[in-house]
N, C-alpha and C positions, 0 to 999 in steps of 0.2 A: 470648201472652206468651212471651218467649224462654226458653230453658233456663237461661241464666245468671241471669236475673231471678228465675225460680221457685226456683232453688236458693238464691240469696241470701236471699229472703224466707222460705222454709221453714226455713233454718238459723238464722235470727235471730228467729223469731216468738215464742219462748218467753220470753226475759228480756232482749231488747235494749232499749236506751233508746227512749222514745217518739219522740224527735226522729229517731233513726236509722231507726226503722221508717217514719216518715212520708216520710223521704227515699228509702228503698228503694221505697216504693210509687209514687214519682213517676218511676220508671224507665219508659222508653218501652215501652208494651205494644202499640204498633201496628206493630211491625216486620214486614216482609214475611216470609212463610214461605220465600221463595226468596232467600237471601242468599249472598254469596260467603264461602266458608270458607277459601280460600287464593288467594294471588296469586303468579304466577310469570311470568318473562320467558323468551323464547326468541329466538335469533338464527339467521337463515337466509341462505343465499347466493342472490342474485337470479338467478344463471345456472343454478340447478339446481331441479328440481321439488320441491315441499314436501309434496304429497299432502293438501291441505286445501281444503274448500269451506265457504262462508259463506252464511247467509240473514239477512235483515233483519226485525226485529220492531218494529212500531210500537205506539203506545199503544192500549189496548183489546185486546191480545193478537192483533194483526193480523200474520200472517206473510206475507212476500212470496212470490210464486210464482216469482221468479227466484233462481237459485242461482249464486253466483260461484265459479268454479273458479280458485284462485290459480295453478295450474300454467300456465294460459294466459298469465299475466302474468310469472311467474318465468322461463319459457323452459324449454328442454330437452324431453325426452319426457314428455308428460303422462300421469299415472296413469289418466286417464279412458279411455285406449286399452286395448283388450283384449289379453291375452297368450295366444297360441295359441288364440284363439277364445273364451276364458273371461274373464268380468269379473273385475277385480281385487277382492281381499278388502277391503271397507270396513266400518268401524263407523259406523252411522247413529244419529242422535239419536231418542229417543222423544218426539215433539212433544206427545202427549196428556198424558204424565206431567209434562213441563216446564210446559205451559200451565196445568195444574191448580194448581200451586203458585206461579205467577208473579203478581206484582202487576200490576194492570191498567194502571198508569201506566208500566210498564217500556218503554224504548225503547233498542235497541242491536242488536249483531250477535252471532249464535250460530254456533258451529261445527256445521254440519249433518252433516258426515261427515269421517272421517279414514281414509286408506289405511293399513292395518296394515303395520308394518315400514318405513314411509316416514320422511322426516326429521322431520315433525311428530310422528309416533307415538313416535319414539325419544326425543324431548325431553319426552314426557309429555302432549301435547295429546290430549284425548278429545272425542268428540262430545257436544254439549251445553254445552261451555265457552263463556264469554262473552269476546269480544275487546273489550277496553276501550280500548286505545291502540296506536299504531304509530309507527315512526320518522318524524321530520319529513323533508321533502324535502332540507333542508340541515342538517348537524350531527348530533349524537347524541341530541338531546332526543326525548322521546316525547310525541305529541299525542293527545288523546282522539279517538275515532272512533265513530260510531254509524250510518253509512249505507254502503250498498254503493258508491254513487258516490264518497263521500269516500275510502274505502280504496283504490278502484281508481285514482283520480286521484293519491293520495299515492304509490302504488307505481310508477306510470308515471313520475312525476317523479324518484323515488328512483333509478331505474335509470341515470339520466344523471349522478348525483353520487356514487354509492357502489355497491359490489358486495355490500353486506350490508344487511339490514333486521332490526329488532327488533320483537317483538310483546309485549304484556302481556295475559295471560289471567287470568280468575277462574274458579275451580272452584266450582260450586254444589252444594248438598246439601240434602236435606229432613230430615236428622237433627239438625243443630245450627244454632242461630242465634247468631251471634257479634258482632252490632252492637247496642249498647245505649247509652242516655243516662243521665247521672248529674248531679243538681243538687246543688251544694255551696256552702258559704260560705267566704269568705277567712278565714284562709289555707288553701290546699288541701293542702299537705304532700306534693305529688307532685314527684318528680325526673324530668325528661325529657331526651332527647337525640335529635339527628338521626342518621339512618342513610344509607348510600350509596344505598339504594333510594328515598329521598325521603320517608320517613315520620318522624313524631315519635313516639317510643315511650317508655313509662314504664320507667325503670330502677330505681326504688326509692322509698322514702318517708323523710321526715325526722321529727324529733320532733314537729312541729306537725300531722302527719297524723291526722285523726280516725279512730275505729274503723270508720266507714262506708267510708272509702277503703281501709283495710287489708283489709276483708272483701270488698268488691265488686271491687276492681281488683287485677290481678296484674302483676308486672314482665313486660314484653314486650308489653302491650296498646298498641295504636296510638291516638293521639288524632287523630280524623278531622276534627272540627269543634268550634267554640265559638260560643255564642249571642252575637249583637250586643248591645251596651249600649243600643242604640236600636232598637226594633221587634221584638226577639226572634228575628230570622232567624238561621239557622245559617251561619256563615262557615267555609269549609274551612281547615284548619291544615296548612301545609307546612313551616314553620320554627319553631324554638324561639323566635326573636325575636318572631314574630307572635303566638304563644300567650302569651308573657310580656307583650307590650303589651296584649293583650285583657284579661288578668287584672288587671294593675296599674293600669289606667285606672279601676277601680271602688274604691269605698270599702271599708275592712275591714268584714266582716259581710255584704256584698252577695252575693246568690246568683249563681252562675255555672253554666251548663249545658254539659256536655261530651258529645260523641258519641265513643264509643270502639269499637274493634274488637279482638277477641281472635283471634290467629292460630290456624290449624287445629292446628298442632303443640302448642299449649298447651291445646287442648280436651280432652286426656286427663285433666286434673286434676279430680277430684271434690271436693266440699266436704261435710263431715259436721259434725254439731253435737256438741260435747262437753258433756254434761250437767253434768259436775263443774265445768268452768271457765266455762260459759255463753258461749263464743265459737266462731266457725267456724274449724276447723282444716283446711287443705288436706291431702288424702291423695294422695300422689304415688307413682306406680309406681316400682319400683326403678331402672329405667334412664332415667327422665325426671326432670330437675331443672327446677323452675319458673323458676330464674334463668338457666339455660343456654339462652337463646333466640337466634333468628337476629338479633334486634335488638341483643342484647348482643354477639354475635360481630362484627357490623358495627361497633359502637361501639369494640370492642377493636382491630379492624383500622384504623379511622380514627385512633385514638390512636397505634397503632404507626407508621403512616405519618407522622404529625405529629412523633413523636420522631425518626424516621429523617431527616426533613428538617432538623431542628434539628442533628443530629450532622453531616450532610453540609455544612451551611452553616458550622458551627464549624470544620471541618477543610478547608474549601475553600482554594484558592490565590489568594484575592483579595489585592490589594496592601496593604490595611490590616489584614490578618489577623495579629494578634500571637501567636495560639496556635501557628501553624505555625512561626514564627521562621525560622531559617536551615537547618533540617534537613528541610524538606518535599521538596526535590529529591533529597536523598541517600537518604532512606528510603521515598519514595513513599507518604507517609502517606495522602493522599486516596484512592489506589487501595486501600490496605488497609482503610480505613474503608468504602469502597464495597463491597468483597467481603463484609464483615460485614453491611452493610445488605441487600445482595441475598440473602444466605443467610437472614437473619431474615424478610424479606418473602416469599421463596419458600416457606419453611417454614410461614408462616401462610396461604399460598394466596390472597394479596391480588390485587386488580386495580389495577395501577399507573396513576396519573393522569399527565398530560403533564408537570406540574411536577416530580414526583418522578423520573420517567424522565429528564428533562433534567438534573437535578442529578446523578444517578448517572452518566450518560454524560459529563458535563463533568468529574467527578472522575477518571474513567479517562483522559480525554483530557489532563488536566493532568499526568498521570504518563506520557504517551506509551504508553498501552495501548489502541490503537484496537480490537483484536480483542475485548477484553472489552466495550467500549461497543457493538459491533455485536451481540454475543450478547444483551445485555440488551435492545436494541431489538427484536430478533426475538421474544424471549420475551414482551415486554410488549405488542407490537402484533399479533403473528401474521403480519407481513409480512416478506418476505425483505429483508435489509439491502442487497443489491446491486441492488434495484429490479426484479428479475425476477418472473415470474408463478408460479414454483415454490413448493411448500409449504415451510414451515420444517422443516428436518431434525430438529432436537432442541430441547428447551426446557431452561431452567435448573431444576434440582431441588434442593430444600432437604434438610436433614438427615432429615426425616421422610417423604421420598419425595413430598412435595407440590411444587407449582410455581406459577408465575404463571398467572393467568387472563387470556389475551390479550384485548385490547379495542382496537378501532379508534379509540376516543376518546383514547388515549394519543398519537396522532399529531397534531402541530400544527407550526407554523412553527419553534418552538424545538427540538423533537426532530429535525425535518428538517434544521435547520442543524447540529446536533451530528452527525448522520449524515454530512453532507457533509464536516465536519471530520475525522471518523474515516477516511473514504476518502482524503482529501487527505494524511493522515499516511502512508498506505500507498502513495501515488502511484498509486492505482487510478483512472485516468481513465475507464475503461469504466463502472465502477460509478457514478462521479460523473455521467456523462452520463445514465445510466438513472434515477438518483434525481432529478436535476434535471428530467428529462422527466416523471416520475411526479408530482413536486410541482407541475408546471405543468398537470397534467391531460392530458398527451399520452401516452396509453397506446398500446401497439403500436409504439413507435419502436424500430427495429432498431439495436442497438449491439453490435458484435462477434458477430453471429449470435444474440443474445438480445433478446427484446422487453421493453420497459418495462411495468410492471404498472399496472393502474388502481387508484389509491388514492382513498379517500373524502375528502370535504371539499375537493377540488381542482377545478381548471378555472375556467371563466369565472364561474360562479355559486357557486364554493366559497369557503370562508373561508380556505383556505391558499393563499397566493400567494408564491412565492419573492421575497425582497427583494434589495436591493443587496448585503447581506453574503453571501448565498448565492452570487451570481454572482462576488463578489470571491474567495471561497474556491475556487471552481472554477477561475477564471483563474489564481490564484496556484499551484495544484497543476499546471496545465498548463504554466505558465511554468517552474516548478521542474523538471518532467520533461524539458524541453528537446527538442531535435530539431525537425525540420520539422513532424511531426504534432502535437506538443504546442503549438508556437507557433501553428499554424493553428487549432487548437481554441480557444486563448485568444482569438485575434482574432475567431473566430465568436461566442463568448459576449459579447465586448466590443461587437460590432456589434449584437447582439440587445438591448442596453440603449439607453436614450434619454438625451438631454441634459436637464439640470435645467430648462432654459427651457421644454421641452415638457411641462408638468405634466399635460396632458390625456391623455397616453398612459398605458396600463395597464402598460407595461413598467417595470421598475425603473430608477431614475435612476443615471447614472454620478456617482460622487463622486471625491474626490481620490485615494483608495486605488485605485479602478478605473483611473484614468489612470496612476498611478505603477506599477502592476503591469504594464500593457501596455508602457509606455515602457521599463521595466527589461528586459522580455523581448526587445523589439526591439533594445535596445542590446547585450544579451549575445549575440544572434544575429548581430551585425555589420550590422544593417539600420538604420544611423544616420539615413538620409534619412527613412525612415518614422517613426522615433522623434521626430524634430523636427516631422514633419507632425502627429503625434498631439498634440504639445505645443502647436502652433498652434491645433488644434481645442479643446484644453483652455482656452486663454485666451479663445477666442471664445465658449465656453459659460459664461463667467463663473465657472468653478471656480478658486479661488485655489490656486496651486501652493505646496508647502512645500519644506523642505530635502531631503526624500526624492525630490522630483521632479527636482532639479537634479543630484544625484549620478550617476545613470546617464547623464544628458545630457552631463555633463563627460567621461565615459568615451567617449561617442560622438562627441566633437568631432573634426573632420578637420583643423583648423588653428587657429592662434592667434586668428584673427578670431572664430571661433565661441566660443572660450573667453571672450574679452573681452566678447562680447555677452551671454553667460550671466551673467557676473559683474555686468554693469550691470543686467541684469534682476533679479537677486537683490537688488541694492541698491534698486531701485525698489519691490520688494515687501517691503522691510524684513526680509529673511531673513538672519540672521547666519551667517557661515561657521563651521562646527564642524570637529571633527577629521576626520570622514568626508569632508566636502567638500574639505578641504585634501589629504587622502590621494588623492582622485580626481584633483585637479589635479597633484599631485606625480607620480603614476603617468603621467598624460598627458605631462608634460614629460620624464620619463625615457624613455618610448617614442619621443619625438622627439629623444632624445639631447641634451637641453639640461640638463646636469648643474648648471651654475652657477645657472640660474633655479630649478631644483628645490631646491637648497640654500638659496637666498634665501627660498623659501617657508617653510622650517622656521624661519628667523629671524623672519619675519613672524608666524608662528603664535605664537611665544613672546612677541613684543612686544604682540600683541593679547590675550594671556591665554588662548590656546587651547593646551592641553597636547598635545604630540605623543604618540603611542602607539607600540606595537610595529610596527604596520603602516606608520607613517611611515618609520621607520628600515629596515624590511624592504624597502619599495619602493626606497629609495635604495641600499641595499646590493646588492640583486638587480640593479638597473640598472648599478651600477658593475662588478659581476662579469661581466655580459653584455657590457659594453664593454671587457672584457679589462683591467680596472684592479683586480686583487685587492689590491694594496697600499693603494689608497685605500679600498677596502671594509673592510679590517682597521682602518685608521686611524679611520674613522668609528665602527666598533663600539667600539674602545677608548676613544675620546673620550666616547662616550655612557655607557660603563660607569664612567668616572672621575667624571662629573658627578653631584652629589647629587640633581639634579632628574630625571635620566633613568636613573639606575642601576637602579631597580626595573623600568623598561621593558625593559631588556636581558635580564632574567632570563626569557627566552623561548626555547623550543626551536628555533623557526624562525630567530631571529637567530643563535643559537649555531651552528646547522647551516650557515647562509650563511657565517659567519666561518670555520668549519672547512673549508668547501669552498674558500674563498679561500686558506687556508693550504695546502691540498692542491694547488691550481694552482701556487702558488709552490714547492712541494716542501719546505715547511717542516714537517718531521715533528714536531720538538719543539714547535712552536707549536700544532699540531693536538692533540697529546696534552695540552698544558697547558690548552687550552680545554676539552677533555673532562673534565679534573680539576676545573676551575672549575665546570662544570655539576654535578658530583656534590656539591661543597661548597655550591652554591646550592640544591640540592634540585631541580634541573631534570632530568627523566628524558629521556635521549636516545631518539630515535625511529629509525625505519628509515633515513631519509635521513642522520641524524647519523652513525650507525655506518658507513654506506656511504661517506660523505665521509672518515671516519677511515681506512677501508681504502684509499681512493684516495691519501691522504696517505702512508700507509706504503709503498704500491707506488712512489710517486714518489721516496721516500727510500731505496728498495731494502731496506726492512725487511720482507722477505716473510714471515718466520716470525711477526712481530707482526701483520701483515695477516691471516694465516690465523686467528690467535687471535681477533681482533676479528670477523672474518666468522662464526666459529662461534658467536658470541654473538647473532647475528641469528636470531630465531625463525622468522619467515615472510618470507624475502627475496623481493623482486620481481625482475623481469627484469634491471634494471641492477645490483642487488646481486649476483645470481648471476654476471653477467658479470665483475664485479670480483673475486668470490670465486674463480672459475675461473682468472682471471689470477694471483691471489695463490698459489693452490695449484700452478699450473703452474710459476711462477718459483721456487717453493720446492722444486721437485723432486718434487712429488706429483701428476704429471700423470695417474696412474691414477685417483686420487680425483676429479680435475677431469673426466676423461673419463666417469666414472660419473654425475656430475651432468648433463653434457651429454647423455648417452644417455637418461636419464630424461626430460629435457625434449623430446627429439626423438621418442622412441618413443611417448609418450602425448600426442597433440595436444590432447585435451580439457582436460587439466589444465596445459597449457603456459602459462608466464608470460613467457618470453623472446620477444622479437621476432625476426624473421628476421635483421635486421642484427646483433643481439646474438649470435645463434647462429653466424653466419658469422664474426664476430670471435673468438668462443671457439674455433671450429675452427682458425682461423689461429694463435691463441696456442698451443694444444696442439701443433699440427703443427710450428711453429717450435721449440718447446722440445724435442720428440723428435729433431728433426734436429740441433739443437745438441749433444745428447747422443750423436749418431750411433746412435740406436736406430731403425734403418730398419724393423725388423719392426713396432714400434709405430706408426711413421709411416705405413706402408702400411695398417695397421688403421684408423687415424683417417681417412685419405683415402678408404678404401673405404666406411667408414660414412657419410661426408659424401655420397658419390655415391649410395649405396643409399637415402638419405632423400630423394632427388629434388632435392638442392641442386646448384647450378652454381658452381664456384669462380670468383671474379672475378679480374680481372687483377692487382689489388693483392696478393691472397693468393698467387698464383703467383710474383709478383716477390719477395715477402717470403721465400718458400721458397728461391728462387735466391740471394738476398742472404745467407742463412745461411751459404753456403759461400764467401762473400767474393769473388764474381766482380766484376771491374772491367771496365766497358764504356766504351771511348773510340772511337766509330765502329766498333765490333766488339769481340768478346770477346778480351781481351789476356792476362789472368792470373786466378788464383784462389788462395785461401789454403788449399790442401789439400796436405799434404806426402807422406803415405803412399800408395803405389801401391794397396794393398788398399782403402784408403778411397776412392780415386778410382774404382775399379771399383764399389764399393757405391753411390757417388753416381750413376755412369753407369747402373747397373741401376735405381735409384730413378727417374731421369728417364725411362727407358723405361717404368716402371710408370705414371707419370703419363700418358704418351702413350697407353698401352693403356686406361687408365681413361676418358680423354676420348673415345677412339675408340669404346669400348663404349656410350657415351651419344650417339654420333654428333655430337660437339661438335668444332669446329675447335681446332687447337692454336695458342696465341699464338706469334708469331714469335720472341720472346725465349727461351721455353722450347725451341723448336726449335733455335735457334742455339746455346744453351748445351749441348744434348745433342750436337750435331755437334762442337762445340769439344772437349768431353771425349773423344769418340771419336778425334779426330785427335791429341790429346795422348797417349792411352794406347797407340796403335798396336795391332798384333796383331789379335786377334779383335774387340776393341771397335771398332777403326777399320773393319773389314769390315762390322760391323753398322751403323755410322754411314753408310757408303757405301750400304748397302741402304736405309737410311732416306731418304737423299737421292734414291736412284733411285726409290723408291716414290712420292715426290712428283712425280717427273718423268714417269713412264710413265703416260699416261692409259689405255692399253689394259690395263696390268696392274691398274689400279684396277677396271676393269670385270670382269676375270676374277676378281679377289678378291671382288668383290661377289656374283658368281654362286656362287662356292664357299661364301662365308659364308652365303648364303641357304639352301643345301642342307644345311649341317652345323649341329649344335647346339653352343652354347658350352660350354666346359669350364672349370671353376673350379680344377682341379688341374693341376699340371705333368705333362706326358706325356713319353714316351721316344721318341727318334728314333735310328734306326740306319742305317748305310750298307751296301748290299748290291749287289755286282757293279758298283761304281762309280756306281750310281744312288741316288736318294733314295727311301727307303721310309718311309711314315708309319705309325705305330701307329694302331689303330682308334680310340683315344680322344684322339689328338693331331692338331691341324691347325695347321701353321705360319702359316697365313694369319690366325690369330686374335690372337696376342699376340707382341709384340717381346721380352718377357721370356723366353718359352719358346725363342725362337730363340737368344737370348744364353746361356741356361743349358744347352741340350741339343744344339745344333747345332755341330759342329766346323767347322774352316776349310773343308774340302772340301765339307761340306753347305751352308755359306754361299755358296760359289762356285756350287754347283748351283742354289740358290735365285735367285742373281743372274742365272743364264742362263735359267732357266724363267720368272722373273717372278712366282712364286707368293708374293707378299709382302703383309703387312698394309698397307692404304692409310693415307695420312697427309694430312689436310686442314689446311693452315696458313693462318691469318689474318694478312695482312701489309699494312701501310700503306706509303705512299711513303717515309715517314721511316725505316722499318725495312729498306728494300731493301738498303742498303749492308752492314748487319750480316749479313743472310742470305747475301749473295753471298760475303763473306769466309769464313763458316763452311762453306759448301758447297765452296768452292775447295780447302779443306784435305783434304777426303775424296773428292772426285770427280776423276777423271783429266781429264775435259773439263767444265769448268763450263758451266752452262746460260746461255742468253741470254734476257733478259727483254724482252718487247715493251713498248713505251711505251703508257701509258694516257692517257685524257683527263684534263684538270685537275679535272673534277668528281668523278672517282673517288677515294674515300678509302681503301677497304678492298678487297683482292682475296683471294678464297678459292680455293685450288687443290684 
């Protein structure tokens, strides 16, 4: 007789009702003395040793002589090996003690030994425990096992489908017997509920419960079996629905026999008899509550998950969800709800199922929070979200320091699809490739130096197989990333799919979204021929195109014939033209510079009831502006603004920006400001391009102070806006501030936003402004900074510098607009500074700069003319250039002006001065006698002049004015365009 049976009978033998006593005596007294007192599960990794051996016991207490070492199946270093010549420390079962209390009909597997401190030991497995079930070959279900051959075959197959395996053990004891039978009559009065462990447990009693039930059964007891209505056989109970069906199929008052089990944690409760009340009262220890059982905790967690699902579904972003209304996108309500749900579930320490995990991830994704979705996936499954083999770094923790219990069963196709969407939002193509490989069961695939992980339930025999949606998500992400690598990756995934006609293939089928994605990607990359080839394959595979198929194809059209063919094909497929399709055609015609046809399409749209949108007018206005028709652009904008049908469309920042740009091109400053004021009235906030266009309009109207004020309102200007701002500041007399902006851009290359062309234009703008103000010191500083940054002044910049001084060229320099003699000397010295700067970088001098310098020297006479003659002589004498090159190689450059003196009629150089270095030093510090000595010795800086055939006449005239004997030029071949001296 079991302990529970004896306790119940003894406690009620004094004054219990006769019927109750008869029922108690019908409790099963034939229960085995060796019964399970607790059931627990453990999960192990198949690639690591577990430290466990098993033996098989057959009926009649026959134990097998073969012992199965699971380490030989799991892999890794087996614990059976010796360590330093000593056997490992094992706990072995006492077979004689177990056999004495074992029923002779028992058949199953026993744990014969456990290595101490091994993986099995750490989870609580001990020698003598019964192994009742193990993981199935596929999936997460547990299958009963009772033979060594069965467990070995199951583990060998499991290794190919998963990296983990779960076992269920029973702990046996000779102190308590916790399985009993109870025969009752309807109504039973018992309330039951299913648990996540697969049991049906008693949760309480209702008013119809008899005293026998209240005294013999405790909340938390498991209902194991119920007798059959025919034959009396005991049928296992696994669901509440099955138990209910077995009971309700009998007439009221009919007897029903239940087999129940009391968990080990509830065996601490003793029952004593109260003589005064004549009933059995449970005496519970202080720290143990009979209601606080594992079954009730499981029921609470299950109810919590159900409530969380309901909340997530209520605040989801489905199209028909009226609760969310119009504020879901503004306040990210689904993500806020998901945060609360995750915190509640983590605090309860629940194990997330795949459905709940999928709902949480999609709530985050609907609010564009992919990082939160990835963290929940890792916490729920225990797998890295990037598809690698590394361990999860951290898990989500609730308020009470608890967290999710990871389980591989949370991984299925829906959670895998949500995972791909999260990586697609982050444009992480590497993670998408690894996750897709893991979902396909292709572990070990190298992507960006990292291997894809082996995930369970995948592969040829797995239940998880990526479908068409998974591939479409991956292809769309690759196409959106752009570039050659992204496009090739999208084409690779597209090729790995199959046509709908080949239904026998296991690969996912291409649908209309698959074709649209790859056609759009090819069209955007300019590969129009391949896009049309994919379109032909689409029609051959019987996939019906939609309007999203034709829009990128229209953009890829090469001529009018292709466009007309597409329009005819759309008509054949009964696809109506919408606004997007019309916009694509209008853009195509605008690119072909067919403005009239494009305008007629707008009229056709309205006649067919298709309403033009802002893109329609934006395409037309941008095309007119590019065609140098700003007036027509403004007229189109104003006519659209005046119409009641299209006025709302024009309240768009892009259209206003295009109109302001057109006004800027026209130099219509008042019109640009008026458009900006209308934007403020309409509530349209100007963007960077809008303000930049206004700055350009102010510059064109020479309203430089207002241009500076508008530029200063731009928070984060781009390169073009900075170029406009520098021009506005410079022309407003603030070239110091403009030069500061330019220096910050050139000195810090990493944070530079201006392009090289914009930087050179800004240098030219500031340099010209300084020269107009005759600030030659600032001009030299700007030009020196340009050269130190490694830039090379182009021909246009140097010509703009010369034109500042008003030189007029008619087959030779004839005059210039400089009146003062001192100013002429300053200009001559600055031209020498330019020659020195170019020579320091070993760059040739443009013939125009060379001619202007010689012309100035001839006009000034005196010392300037002597220096100009030396300049012409240095170009003539090749031997002098060789001498200067040797002197320059032996001396170090000097950035400061040095002092030259004349001693005994000869030329004596200071130790820090070398006249062969700079023309400016010769002009500043050498007198007329010293210049004559330099002319005789030939120790002059070299000058390399780049001269074309067209410039020869100008150079000859300039040299004739400073040289006594002009040089004679040899004739060159007709093929020679440029000559460097």
